[in-house]
C-alpha positions in Angstrom: 4.6 16.0 -30.6 4.1 13.4 -28.0 5.6 10.4 -30.0 9.4 9.6 -29.3 11.7 6.7 -28.9 10.1 3.8 -27.1 11.6 0.8 -25.1 13.3 -1.6 -27.6 11.9 -4.5 -25.6 8.7 -3.7 -23.5 7.8 -7.4 -22.9 11.0 -8.4 -21.5 10.9 -10.0 -18.2 11.6 -8.1 -15.0 14.5 -9.4 -13.0 14.5 -8.8 -9.2 16.3 -6.2 -7.7 19.7 -6.2 -6.3 21.1 -3.0 -3.8 23.8 -1.7 -4.6 25.5 0.9 -2.1 25.5 3.4 -4.8 21.9 4.4 -3.7 19.3 3.5 -1.2 17.5 1.4 -3.7 15.3 0.7 -0.7 12.0 0.7 -2.2 12.5 -1.8 -5.2 10.5 -4.8 -4.6 11.1 -8.1 -5.3 9.4 -9.8 -7.9 8.5 -13.5 -7.2 10.0 -13.1 -3.5 8.3 -14.8 -0.9 7.7 -11.1 0.9 6.3 -8.8 -1.6 7.8 -5.9 -0.1 11.6 -7.1 0.4 14.4 -6.3 -1.7 16.4 -8.9 -3.2 19.6 -9.7 -1.1 22.4 -7.2 -1.9 25.5 -8.6 -3.5 27.6 -6.2 -1.6 27.2 -4.6 1.7 25.5 -1.5 2.1 26.2 -0.5 5.5 28.0 2.3 4.2 25.0 4.2 3.0 23.2 3.7 6.7 22.9 7.0 8.4 24.1 4.9 11.7 25.6 1.7 12.1 23.5 -1.0 14.2 23.3 0.0 17.6 20.8 -0.5 20.6 19.2 2.4 20.7 18.1 5.2 17.8 17.0 8.7 17.6 14.1 9.3 15.6 12.2 12.3 14.4 8.2 12.0 13.7 6.6 14.7 11.5 2.9 13.8 12.0 2.0 16.7 9.6 -1.8 17.6 8.7 -5.0 16.1 7.8 -4.7 12.0 8.3 -1.0 12.5 9.6 -1.0 12.1 13.0 -3.6 9.3 13.2 -1.5 7.3 10.5 1.4 8.3 12.6 -0.2 6.8 16.1 -0.7 3.4 14.3 2.5 3.2 13.0 3.8 4.2 16.3 2.3 1.4 17.9 3.5 -1.1 15.6 7.3 0.5 16.0 6.8 -0.1 19.9 5.4 -3.8 19.5 8.6 -4.3 17.1 11.3 -2.6 19.4 9.6 -4.7 22.6 10.0 -7.8 20.7 13.2 -7.7 19.3 15.1 -5.7 22.1 16.2 -2.4 20.7 14.9 0.9 21.4 13.4 3.8 19.0 13.3 7.1 20.8 10.7 8.7 19.2 10.3 12.6 19.0 7.8 14.6 17.1 8.4 18.0 15.3 6.3 20.2 13.7 6.3 20.6 9.7 3.4 21.6 7.4 0.2 23.3 8.4 0.2 22.3 12.0 4.1 24.2 12.1 2.0 27.1 10.8 -0.7 27.1 13.5 1.9 26.7 16.1 5.1 28.5 14.7 4.1 30.7 12.0 6.3 28.8 9.7 5.9 25.9 7.5 9.0 24.1 8.6 10.7 25.8 11.6 14.5 25.8 12.3 14.0 23.8 15.6 12.3 21.2 13.4 15.1 21.2 10.8 17.6 20.7 13.6 15.9 17.8 15.4 15.8 16.1 11.8 19.4 16.6 11.2 20.5 15.4 14.4 18.2 12.2 14.0 19.0 8.8 13.0 16.2 8.8 10.5 13.2 11.0 9.9 9.6 9.6 9.3 6.9 11.9 7.7 3.4 11.2 7.3 2.0 14.0 5.4 1.1 17.4 4.8 -1.2 19.9 3.4 -5.0 20.9 3.8 -7.6 23.6 2.3 -7.2 25.5 5.3 -3.7 26.7 4.2 -4.4 26.7 0.6 -5.3 30.4 0.4 -1.9 31.5 2.5 0.8 33.5 0.9 3.3 31.3 -0.6 5.8 31.8 2.5 3.2 30.2 4.8 2.2 27.3 2.7 2.7 23.6 4.0 4.3 22.8 0.8 7.0 25.4 1.3 7.8 23.7 4.5 8.5 20.2 2.6 10.4 22.2 -0.1 12.6 23.5 2.7 13.2 20.4 4.2 14.5 18.8 1.2 16.4 21.3 0.0 18.1 21.9 3.5 18.5 18.5 4.2 20.3 17.5 0.9 17.3 15.1 0.0 18.1 15.1 -4.2 16.8 11.7 -4.9 13.4 10.5 -4.5 12.5 6.6 -5.2 8.9 5.4 -5.7 7.9 2.1 -6.5 4.6 0.8 -8.3 4.0 -2.6 -7.9 1.0 -4.7 -8.3 0.4 -6.8 -5.3 -1.6 -9.9 -6.2 -3.8 -9.4 -3.0 -4.9 -6.0 -4.5 -4.8 -6.3 -8.1 -8.7 -6.1 -8.2 -7.9 -2.7 -6.7 -6.9 -0.8 -9.6 -8.8 0.7 -11.9 -7.4 -0.4 -14.7 -7.9 -4.0 -16.4 -6.5 -7.0 -14.7 -4.2 -7.7 -18.0 -3.0 -4.2 -18.1 -1.5 -4.1 -14.8 -0.7 -7.8 -13.5 3.0 -8.0 -13.2 3.4 -4.1 -13.1 6.9 -3.2 -11.3 8.1 0.2 -11.9 10.6 2.3 -10.1 10.1 6.0 -10.2 13.6 7.9 -9.6 12.7 11.5 -9.3 15.0 14.8 -9.0 14.2 16.6 -5.7 15.7 19.5 -5.0 16.2 21.3 -8.5 13.9 22.2 -11.4 10.6 24.6 -11.7 9.8 24.3 -7.7 13.4 25.8 -6.9 14.5 28.1 -9.7 14.9 31.4 -9.3 14.0 34.1 -10.1 10.3 33.5 -9.4 7.1 35.6 -8.6 4.3 37.8 -9.2 4.6 41.3 -10.6 2.7 43.7 -12.4 3.6 44.4 -16.0 1.8 46.8 -18.2 -1.1 46.9 -15.8 -1.5 43.1 -15.3 -0.1 40.5 -12.8 2.1 38.2 -14.5 3.2 34.9 -12.5 6.6 33.5 -13.5 8.9 30.4 -12.4 12.2 29.5 -13.9 13.0 25.9 -14.9 16.4 25.4 -14.2 18.9 22.4 -14.1 22.7 22.2 -13.3 24.5 19.6 -15.0 25.6 18.4 -11.6 22.2 18.3 -10.4 21.5 15.9 -13.4 24.7 13.6 -13.3 24.2 12.8 -9.8 20.5 11.8 -10.5 21.1 10.0 -13.4 23.8 7.6 -11.7 21.2 6.9 -8.8 19.0 5.7 -11.8 21.6 4.0 -13.9 22.3 2.2 -10.7 18.7 1.4 -10.0 18.0 0.4 -13.3 21.5 -2.2 -13.5 20.0 -4.3 -10.7 16.4 -4.4 -12.1 15.7 -5.0 -15.3 18.4 -3.3 -16.7 16.0 -0.9 -18.8 15.9 2.6 -17.7 13.8 5.4 -19.4 14.7 9.1 -19.1 11.7 11.3 -19.5 11.9 15.2 -20.4 10.4 17.8 -22.7 13.2 18.2 -25.0 11.2 19.2 -28.3 10.2 22.5 -26.7 12.2 22.9 -23.5 15.8 24.0 -23.4 16.4 22.6 -20.1 15.0 19.1 -20.9 17.6 19.1 -23.8 20.3 19.8 -21.5 18.9 16.9 -19.0 18.5 14.5 -22.1 22.4 15.2 -23.1 23.6 15.0 -19.6 21.5 11.7 -18.7 22.6 9.9 -22.4 26.5 10.7 -21.5 26.2 9.7 -17.8 24.3 6.1 -18.6 26.3 5.7 -22.0 29.8 5.8 -20.4 29.0 4.6 -16.7 26.2 2.2 -17.0 26.9 0.2 -20.2 24.8 -2.8 -19.2 21.7 -0.1 -18.8 19.5 0.3 -22.1 18.4 3.8 -22.2 15.7 5.0 -23.9 14.1 8.8 -23.8 10.4 9.9 -23.8 8.7 12.9 -23.7 6.5 13.7 -20.7 3.4 13.5 -22.4 3.5 10.6 -24.0 4.9 8.9 -21.0 1.6 9.8 -19.3 0.0 8.0 -21.9 2.1 4.8 -21.9 1.8 4.6 -18.3 -1.8 4.0 -18.3 -1.7 2.4 -21.7 0.9 0.0 -21.2 2.8 0.1 -18.3 4.6 -3.2 -18.3 6.9 -1.6 -20.8 8.7 0.3 -18.0 11.1 -0.7 -15.6 12.8 2.4 -14.1 12.0 5.9 -15.1 14.1 8.9 -13.9 13.0 12.3 -14.9 13.1 15.9 -13.1 11.0 17.3 -10.2 8.0 18.6 -11.7 7.8 15.8 -14.4 8.2 13.2 -11.6 6.1 14.9 -9.1 3.0 13.9 -11.3 4.4 10.7 -13.2 5.3 9.2 -9.7 1.7 9.8 -8.5 0.4 8.5 -11.9 2.0 5.4 -11.4 1.1 4.8 -7.9 -2.3 4.7 -8.8 -1.7 1.6 -11.3 -1.6 -0.4 -7.9 -5.0 0.7 -6.6 -4.0 3.1 -3.9 -1.7 5.6 -2.9 -2.3 4.3 0.7 -0.3 1.3 0.1 3.0 2.7 -1.5 5.9 4.1 0.4 8.7 5.8 -0.2 12.6 7.5 0.0 14.2 10.7 -0.4 17.8 10.5 0.2 20.9 12.6 0.1 24.4 12.1 -0.4 24.9 12.1 3.4 23.0 12.2 6.7 19.6 10.7 7.4 17.0 10.0 4.9 13.4 10.9 5.1 10.8 8.0 4.4 7.2 8.8 4.0 3.8 7.4 2.2 3.2 8.5 -1.4 -0.2 9.8 -0.3 -1.3 13.2 0.7 -3.3 14.7 3.7 -6.6 13.5 2.7 -8.1 16.2 4.7 -11.5 15.3 3.8 -11.4 11.7 5.8 -9.2 13.4 8.7 -10.3 12.3 12.0 -12.6 9.8 10.8 -10.7 6.6 11.4 -10.7 5.7 7.7 -7.2 6.1 6.4 -4.6 3.5 5.5 -1.6 3.3 7.5 0.1 0.6 5.6 2.3 3.0 3.4 3.6 4.7 6.6 4.3 1.5 7.9 5.8 0.3 5.2 8.0 3.4 4.5 9.0 2.9 8.7 10.5 -1.0 7.4 12.7 0.8 4.8 13.8 3.3 7.6 14.7 0.3 9.6 16.6 -1.5 6.5 18.5 1.5 5.3 18.9 4.2 7.7 19.0 2.4 10.8 20.8 -1.5 9.4 18.0 -3.1 11.0 17.0 -5.5 8.0 15.7 -8.4 10.1 13.6 -6.3 11.9 12.4 -4.6 8.4 11.4 -8.1 7.0 9.3 -8.7 10.0 7.5 -5.5 9.5 6.7 -5.9 5.8 5.7 -9.6 6.4 3.1 -8.7 9.2 1.9 -5.9 6.5 1.3 -9.1 4.0 0.0 -11.2 6.6 -2.7 -8.6 7.5 -3.7 -8.5 3.4 -4.0 -12.1 3.4 -6.1 -12.3 6.3 -8.6 -10.4 4.3 -8.2 -6.8 6.2 -8.6 -3.9 3.9 -9.3 -0.3 4.8 -11.9 1.8 2.4 -9.3 2.9 -0.3 -8.5 -0.6 -1.0 -11.8 -2.3 -0.2 -13.6 -3.7 -3.5 -17.4 -4.4 -3.2 -18.1 -8.2 -3.3 -14.5 -8.9 -2.3 -15.4 -11.2 0.9 -12.7 -8.6 2.8 -13.5 -6.9 6.4 -13.5 -3.3 5.7 -11.5 -1.9 8.8 -10.5 1.6 10.1 -6.9 3.0 10.6 -6.5 2.1 14.3 -7.9 -1.5 13.5 -5.5 -1.8 10.7 -2.6 -0.7 12.9 -3.3 -2.9 15.7 -3.7 -6.1 13.2 -0.1 -5.5 11.8 1.1 -5.1 15.7 -0.5 -8.2 16.3 0.9 -10.3 13.3 4.2 -8.8 14.5 3.7 -11.1 17.6 3.5 -14.3 15.7 6.5 -13.8 14.0 9.8 -15.4 15.3 12.4 -13.2 15.6 15.2 -14.4 13.4 18.4 -15.9 15.3 21.9 -14.2 14.4 23.9 -16.7 12.2 
């Protein structure tokens, strides 16, 4: 039952993404650009989407979280300090608690004071949360509960994750070069609905045995708004959108398919829409990833598929993401988890968080030139042959470095880059 409609022209060439003010398609990486991380120049102003207008001083909330989170945040912060000194503006960065660290300190995975601080910030930069230590806690005292609360309370309904294979790291992928070369996929995931938030839910005793249940539910309006985000992203990329569901067995997926079809057909006539069952999509991402340009899907399917798509690149440690709402600050974070097995060992890769910070600069703080500099510094470090363990390949001739040294290397490259002169 995994066979379903395929994109009609999976071999069509990818086009460079252009940014629209309808979304923060901040994460599309420009194909063929001299800066592999930077989006193409916007066709119209995106200033209306920035959480704040360009100014000399910004309030940034840092959420170091758990596991490797604090050490990659330290590396990223050093880079941002270098950038602001060089470019003459100030980021007032204040830590707040989330996840396991918040549970240990406040017995709450996302305390109200953290939420309030995030809401009052110009933007939020999050490392990662979770760890074995809290896995057996009651549901309300697990790190992931704090993450879900943040998304819900801040209205972060859309998550955008790119998966673009960079030439410097193509051999880091576990798939054959001919499969992943040229892959450039954007996954648009609905973030505040679906089975993660549906009620009723719980574990009860029925007829003498425990029964666990969750409610996979979507309202029409929730589907409409994520479909519009995906339609806009797809229209500025290759013009192809694949909506992923399980409409052959799930009523909620049938509603999803109907609403997505209606929105894209009526409002995005330039977008070629296809539908695919989630099991087939999981297979096709490995078998033939270049058939995809933009994917839109619900919360639980997107959780799984975006991680799978990210690994086409070779490491989650290279990939940023943005979670956005209809107003207020966004939350920018790497795609990877907290990796508690290497926490504190200086083995983590800070580049995904640094690239997430670049997107924060570009789209929440109206600092596009500084974002360009940060992305260029990351590329320069890769060109220099520096690799953390997750992207190091045997016999590649590259130098193995730790988290601290990688952050220092990016900061050093920043010092070499000229500050753009306003025209």
